[in-house]
C-alpha positions in Angstrom: 94.7 54.2 97.0 95.2 53.9 93.5 96.6 56.3 90.9 92.8 56.7 89.4 91.6 57.4 92.5 94.0 60.1 93.2 94.0 61.4 90.4 90.1 61.6 90.7 89.9 64.0 93.6 92.6 66.1 92.4 90.3 66.6 89.4 87.4 67.0 92.1 89.5 69.4 94.2 90.3 70.8 91.2 87.1 71.6 89.9 85.8 72.9 94.0 88.9 75.2 93.8 87.4 76.6 90.8 84.1 76.9 91.5 85.2 78.5 95.1 87.2 80.9 93.1 84.5 81.7 91.0 82.1 82.3 94.0 84.9 84.9 95.2 85.1 87.4 92.3 81.1 86.6 91.5 80.0 86.8 95.4 83.3 89.0 97.1 83.3 86.4 99.6 86.7 85.9 102.1 89.7 84.3 99.7 89.6 81.9 102.8 87.3 79.9 101.3 89.8 78.7 98.8 92.0 77.6 101.7 88.3 75.2 102.6 89.5 73.7 98.6 92.3 72.4 99.4 91.5 71.2 103.0 88.6 70.0 101.0 91.5 67.7 98.3 92.9 66.7 101.4 90.1 64.8 102.9 89.5 63.5 99.6 92.9 62.0 99.5 92.2 60.8 103.1 89.0 58.8 101.7 87.1 61.6 102.6 83.8 62.3 99.6 83.4 66.0 100.4 80.4 68.6 98.5 80.2 72.2 99.4 76.8 72.8 99.9 77.8 76.9 99.5 79.6 79.2 97.8 79.3 81.7 100.3 79.0 82.4 104.5 78.1 80.6 106.3 79.9 77.8 104.8 78.4 74.1 104.7 79.7 70.6 104.0 78.5 67.2 102.9 79.7 64.1 102.8 81.2 60.8 104.0 84.2 60.2 106.2 86.0 57.0 105.6 84.7 54.8 108.1 81.1 56.0 105.5 79.2 57.3 107.9 77.9 61.1 106.6 78.6 64.6 108.1 77.8 67.8 107.8 79.9 70.9 108.7 78.4 74.0 109.2 79.9 77.7 110.4 77.4 80.4 111.5 77.2 83.9 113.1 77.7 82.1 116.5 78.4 78.8 116.0 80.2 76.0 113.6 77.8 72.8 113.8 79.2 69.2 113.5 76.0 66.8 112.4 77.7 62.5 111.9 75.3 59.1 111.1 71.9 58.9 109.5 70.8 59.3 106.2 70.2 62.5 106.6 72.6 64.5 108.9 71.3 67.8 107.8 68.1 67.9 110.0 68.0 64.5 111.8 71.9 63.6 112.7 72.6 60.6 114.6 74.6 62.5 116.4 75.5 66.4 116.7 78.0 69.3 118.8 78.8 72.9 118.5 81.1 74.8 119.5 80.3 78.4 120.2 82.3 80.6 117.9 82.7 84.3 117.4 81.9 84.8 114.2 82.4 81.6 112.6 80.8 82.6 109.3 84.3 83.8 108.4 86.3 81.2 109.3 89.3 80.8 107.0 90.0 77.3 106.6 93.9 76.5 108.9 91.2 77.9 111.6 88.5 75.5 110.9 90.3 72.6 110.6 91.5 72.8 114.3 88.4 73.0 115.1 86.4 70.5 113.0 89.3 68.9 114.1 88.0 69.2 117.8 84.5 68.4 116.9 85.7 65.2 115.0 87.9 63.8 118.6 84.3 64.6 120.3 82.5 62.1 118.0 84.9 59.0 118.5 85.3 59.6 122.4 81.3 59.1 122.3 82.0 56.0 122.6 84.2 56.1 125.3 
């Protein structure tokens, strides 16, 4: 990855962190969202594009994977949902999985990374 690409990814991550800090102040939402901004920045450095589709719980992330596949991640009250592929992974994903989880809408970034990784593994294993 070029230094220019890394710099752009860092700038986006810093902007997202700023937006989340502002949301924390404005809405009183969990400061765990700052952890999500750090996770999103790390993902972008690995070739992902990540956009926060909401600033408060339930958290929603949208973007594309390094493979080019679009994705949608949402943590709701009782489950975490991942949709992948298609023109609209939010409403018509080619592939969808959910993991039941109590209080998922307040899932800290570290815990969510574990869940997201498990969901991505399901996606990778789908054709096996």
